TORPA-4810 file (N, C-alpha, C, O; in nm, 3 decimals):
<nodes>
NODE_1_0.082_-0.120_0.000_0.000_0.000_0.000_0.086_0.126_0.000_0.052_0.225_-0.065_M
NODE_2_0.197_0.122_0.073_0.286_0.237_0.079_0.347_0.267_-0.057_0.360_0.384_-0.095_R
NODE_3_0.384_0.164_-0.131_0.440_0.183_-0.265_0.336_0.243_-0.359_0.369_0.327_-0.442_E
NODE_4_0.212_0.199_-0.346_0.105_0.252_-0.429_0.084_0.401_-0.402_0.066_0.480_-0.494_L
NODE_5_0.086_0.439_-0.275_0.069_0.579_-0.238_0.186_0.663_-0.291_0.166_0.773_-0.342_L
NODE_6_0.308_0.611_-0.278_0.425_0.683_-0.329_0.417_0.701_-0.480_0.451_0.808_-0.531_A
NODE_7_0.373_0.598_-0.550_0.358_0.607_-0.695_0.251_0.708_-0.732_0.269_0.789_-0.823_M
NODE_8_0.138_0.705_-0.661_0.029_0.799_-0.687_0.075_0.943_-0.667_0.053_1.028_-0.753_F
NODE_9_0.137_0.970_-0.554_0.181_1.107_-0.524_0.284_1.155_-0.625_0.276_1.268_-0.672_V
NODE_10_0.379_1.070_-0.660_0.482_1.107_-0.756_0.422_1.142_-0.892_0.457_1.244_-0.951_T
NODE_11_0.333_1.059_-0.940_0.272_1.083_-1.071_0.177_1.202_-1.065_0.173_1.283_-1.158_I
NODE_12_0.102_1.215_-0.957_0.010_1.328_-0.942_0.086_1.461_-0.945_0.046_1.554_-1.016_F
NODE_13_0.195_1.470_-0.870_0.274_1.593_-0.866_0.340_1.618_-1.002_0.347_1.732_-1.046_V
NODE_14_0.387_1.512_-1.067_0.451_1.529_-1.198_0.353_1.580_-1.303_0.392_1.652_-1.394_A
NODE_15_0.227_1.542_-1.290_0.126_1.582_-1.387_0.071_1.723_-1.365_0.011_1.780_-1.455_E
NODE_16_0.091_1.779_-1.246_0.037_1.912_-1.218_0.099_2.016_-1.312_0.221_2.031_-1.317_L
NODE_17_0.014_2.084_-1.384_0.061_2.193_-1.470_0.133_2.150_-1.595_0.196_2.234_-1.660_G
NODE_18_0.127_2.023_-1.632_0.194_1.982_-1.755_0.108_2.016_-1.877_-0.005_2.064_-1.863_D
NODE_19_0.161_1.992_-1.994_0.090_2.028_-2.118_-0.044_1.957_-2.131_-0.140_2.014_-2.181_K
NODE_20_-0.051_1.833_-2.086_-0.177_1.759_-2.094_-0.284_1.825_-2.009_-0.398_1.842_-2.054_T
NODE_21_-0.248_1.862_-1.889_-0.345_1.926_-1.800_-0.387_2.062_-1.854_-0.505_2.097_-1.849_Q
NODE_22_-0.293_2.138_-1.907_-0.327_2.269_-1.963_-0.415_2.255_-2.086_-0.507_2.335_-2.107_L
NODE_23_-0.389_2.155_-2.168_-0.473_2.131_-2.286_-0.615_2.094_-2.244_-0.712_2.141_-2.303_T
NODE_24_-0.626_2.009_-2.144_-0.758_1.971_-2.093_-0.832_2.094_-2.039_-0.951_2.110_-2.062_T
NODE_25_-0.760_2.178_-1.967_-0.819_2.301_-1.916_-0.872_2.388_-2.030_-0.981_2.445_-2.019_L
NODE_26_-0.796_2.399_-2.138_-0.840_2.479_-2.252_-0.964_2.419_-2.319_-1.056_2.492_-2.355_L
NODE_27_-0.965_2.288_-2.336_-1.084_2.224_-2.394_-1.207_2.248_-2.306_-1.315_2.276_-2.357_F
NODE_28_-1.189_2.238_-2.176_-1.302_2.258_-2.085_-1.350_2.403_-2.086_-1.469_2.429_-2.065_A
NODE_29_-1.259_2.496_-2.109_-1.298_2.637_-2.106_-1.370_2.682_-2.232_-1.435_2.787_-2.232_S
NODE_30_-1.361_2.606_-2.339_-1.427_2.645_-2.464_-1.578_2.628_-2.459_-1.650_2.692_-2.536_E
NODE_31_-1.626_2.546_-2.372_-1.770_2.522_-2.351_-1.841_2.470_-2.477_-1.963_2.483_-2.489_R
NODE_32_-1.767_2.412_-2.569_-1.831_2.348_-2.684_-1.873_2.207_-2.651_-1.963_2.151_-2.713_R
NODE_33_-1.807_2.149_-2.550_-1.839_2.013_-2.507_-1.876_2.016_-2.359_-1.826_2.099_-2.283_M
NODE_34_-1.963_1.928_-2.319_-1.995_1.919_-2.176_-1.870_1.882_-2.096_-1.788_1.802_-2.143_P
NODE_35_-1.854_1.938_-1.977_-1.735_1.909_-1.896_-1.714_1.760_-1.870_-1.600_1.713_-1.865_P
NODE_36_-1.822_1.686_-1.854_-1.808_1.542_-1.829_-1.746_1.471_-1.950_-1.669_1.376_-1.934_L
NODE_37_-1.779_1.517_-2.070_-1.721_1.458_-2.192_-1.572_1.493_-2.202_-1.492_1.408_-2.242_L
NODE_38_-1.536_1.614_-2.167_-1.394_1.653_-2.167_-1.318_1.567_-2.067_-1.210_1.517_-2.096_V
NODE_39_-1.376_1.549_-1.948_-1.313_1.465_-1.846_-1.296_1.322_-1.896_-1.189_1.263_-1.881_F
NODE_40_-1.401_1.266_-1.956_-1.396_1.127_-2.004_-1.290_1.110_-2.112_-1.216_1.012_-2.112_A
NODE_41_-1.283_1.205_-2.205_-1.183_1.195_-2.313_-1.042_1.207_-2.257_-0.953_1.131_-2.296_A
NODE_42_-1.020_1.303_-2.167_-0.887_1.321_-2.109_-0.848_1.199_-2.025_-0.734_1.153_-2.032_A
NODE_43_-0.941_1.148_-1.946_-0.912_1.031_-1.864_-0.879_0.910_-1.950_-0.786_0.835_-1.920_A
NODE_44_-0.956_0.889_-2.057_-0.930_0.776_-2.147_-0.794_0.789_-2.214_-0.722_0.690_-2.229_A
NODE_45_-0.758_0.911_-2.253_-0.626_0.932_-2.316_-0.514_0.903_-2.216_-0.415_0.840_-2.252_A
NODE_46_-0.529_0.949_-2.092_-0.426_0.925_-1.992_-0.415_0.777_-1.956_-0.305_0.725_-1.937_L
NODE_47_-0.528_0.710_-1.946_-0.526_0.566_-1.915_-0.459_0.489_-2.029_-0.380_0.398_-2.005_V
NODE_48_-0.492_0.525_-2.152_-0.432_0.457_-2.268_-0.280_0.481_-2.272_-0.203_0.387_-2.294_T
NODE_49_-0.238_0.605_-2.251_-0.095_0.635_-2.250_-0.022_0.563_-2.139_0.089_0.514_-2.158_G
NODE_50_-0.085_0.557_-2.023_-0.025_0.486_-1.910_-0.017_0.336_-1.937_0.082_0.272_-1.902_T
NODE_51_-0.121_0.280_-1.998_-0.120_0.137_-2.032_-0.005_0.107_-2.127_0.065_0.007_-2.111_A
NODE_52_0.014_0.192_-2.227_0.125_0.172_-2.320_0.260_0.181_-2.249_0.350_0.101_-2.276_L
NODE_53_0.274_0.277_-2.157_0.399_0.292_-2.083_0.427_0.167_-1.998_0.541_0.121_-1.991_A
NODE_54_0.324_0.114_-1.934_0.341_-0.006_-1.852_0.379_-0.126_-1.940_0.467_-0.204_-1.904_V
NODE_55_0.311_-0.140_-2.054_0.343_-0.251_-2.145_0.486_-0.242_-2.196_0.559_-0.341_-2.193_L
NODE_56_0.527_-0.125_-2.242_0.663_-0.108_-2.294_0.765_-0.124_-2.181_0.869_-0.186_-2.201_V
NODE_57_0.734_-0.068_-2.063_0.826_-0.082_-1.950_0.842_-0.225_-1.906_0.953_-0.269_-1.876_G
NODE_58_0.733_-0.299_-1.903_0.739_-0.440_-1.865_0.816_-0.522_-1.968_0.900_-0.605_-1.932_T
NODE_59_0.788_-0.498_-2.096_0.858_-0.573_-2.201_1.005_-0.537_-2.207_1.090_-0.622_-2.233_A
NODE_60_1.036_-0.409_-2.183_1.175_-0.366_-2.194_1.257_-0.388_-2.068_1.378_-0.370_-2.071_G
NODE_61_1.194_-0.426_-1.959_1.265_-0.440_-1.831_1.380_-0.539_-1.838_1.484_-0.518_-1.777_A
NODE_62_1.362_-0.643_-1.911_1.468_-0.745_-1.917_1.590_-0.696_-1.993_1.699_-0.751_-1.977_R
NODE_63_1.574_-0.595_-2.076_1.686_-0.543_-2.156_1.761_-0.429_-2.087_1.875_-0.400_-2.123_Y
NODE_64_1.698_-0.366_-1.989_1.760_-0.248_-1.927_1.784_-0.266_-1.777_1.798_-0.167_-1.705_V
NODE_65_1.789_-0.388_-1.729_1.803_-0.413_-1.586_1.933_-0.357_-1.528_1.933_-0.312_-1.413_Q
NODE_66_2.040_-0.357_-1.604_2.169_-0.310_-1.552_2.189_-0.160_-1.563_2.288_-0.108_-1.513_G
NODE_67_2.097_-0.089_-1.629_2.114_0.054_-1.649_2.058_0.134_-1.531_1.956_0.096_-1.472_L
NODE_68_2.123_0.244_-1.496_2.071_0.330_-1.388_1.960_0.421_-1.442_1.983_0.538_-1.473_P
NODE_69_1.840_0.366_-1.454_1.730_0.436_-1.521_1.690_0.566_-1.451_1.662_0.666_-1.518_L
NODE_70_1.687_0.566_-1.319_1.650_0.689_-1.249_1.753_0.799_-1.275_1.716_0.916_-1.292_K
NODE_71_1.878_0.763_-1.279_1.984_0.859_-1.308_1.970_0.915_-1.449_1.980_1.035_-1.470_F
NODE_72_1.947_0.827_-1.545_1.931_0.868_-1.684_1.806_0.956_-1.700_1.810_1.058_-1.769_V
NODE_73_1.697_0.917_-1.636_1.575_0.998_-1.643_1.597_1.135_-1.578_1.552_1.236_-1.631_A
NODE_74_1.666_1.137_-1.466_1.697_1.264_-1.399_1.781_1.355_-1.488_1.754_1.474_-1.497_G
NODE_75_1.881_1.299_-1.553_1.962_1.378_-1.646_1.878_1.432_-1.761_1.897_1.545_-1.806_L
NODE_76_1.784_1.351_-1.808_1.695_1.395_-1.915_1.610_1.514_-1.872_1.596_1.610_-1.948_G
NODE_77_1.555_1.508_-1.751_1.474_1.620_-1.702_1.559_1.745_-1.681_1.514_1.856_-1.710_F
NODE_78_1.682_1.727_-1.631_1.771_1.842_-1.613_1.804_1.904_-1.749_1.806_2.026_-1.763_V
NODE_79_1.831_1.820_-1.848_1.862_1.870_-1.983_1.743_1.947_-2.041_1.762_2.052_-2.103_A
NODE_80_1.623_1.896_-2.022_1.505_1.967_-2.072_1.490_2.101_-2.000_1.455_2.201_-2.062_I
NODE_81_1.515_2.103_-1.870_1.507_2.227_-1.794_1.609_2.330_-1.842_1.576_2.447_-1.859_G
NODE_82_1.731_2.286_-1.864_1.835_2.378_-1.914_1.799_2.429_-2.052_1.814_2.548_-2.080_I
NODE_83_1.751_2.341_-2.137_1.710_2.382_-2.271_1.597_2.484_-2.265_1.598_2.582_-2.339_W
NODE_84_1.499_2.461_-2.178_1.387_2.553_-2.161_1.436_2.689_-2.114_1.393_2.792_-2.166_T
NODE_85_1.525_2.691_-2.015_1.581_2.818_-1.968_1.661_2.888_-2.077_1.651_3.010_-2.092_L
NODE_86_1.738_2.814_-2.153_1.815_2.870_-2.263_1.722_2.934_-2.366_1.747_3.046_-2.411_F
NODE_87_1.615_2.864_-2.401_1.518_2.919_-2.497_1.451_3.043_-2.441_1.427_3.139_-2.515_E
NODE_88_1.421_3.044_-2.313_1.356_3.159_-2.249_1.448_3.282_-2.258_1.406_3.389_-2.303_Y
NODE_89_1.573_3.266_-2.213_1.664_3.379_-2.212_1.705_3.423_-2.352_1.735_3.540_-2.375_F
NODE_90_1.708_3.330_-2.444_1.738_3.365_-2.582_1.626_3.449_-2.641_1.651_3.541_-2.719_Q
NODE_91_1.502_3.418_-2.604_1.386_3.492_-2.654_1.372_3.630_-2.592_1.319_3.720_-2.656_G
NODE_92_1.418_3.649_-2.467_1.401_3.777_-2.400_1.507_3.878_-2.440_1.488_3.998_-2.421_T
NODE_93_1.618_3.831_-2.494_1.724_3.924_-2.532_1.710_3.971_-2.676_1.780_4.063_-2.718_T
NODE_94_1.621_3.911_-2.751_1.607_3.947_-2.893_1.526_4.074_-2.911_1.505_4.118_-3.024_A
</nodes>
């Protein structure tokens, strides 16, 4: 149960304010579709994406067991952050 809670909190915090959530917010604000339909479509998309991630992760686990995946993922997030900051400062000086 503790692992499930840790996984939930980690994913919940990671999803806050991401592009998917902002896109869902924009769809809901257009009022062309009922909010329940926007919720259902967004939830189905997230469940499908998560299912694919679990399938690929499970299938690929035997090939990447010796790799430091958390370290590699952390470096990837740091690189994206640096790139984002670089793009921001490059745009403000122009």
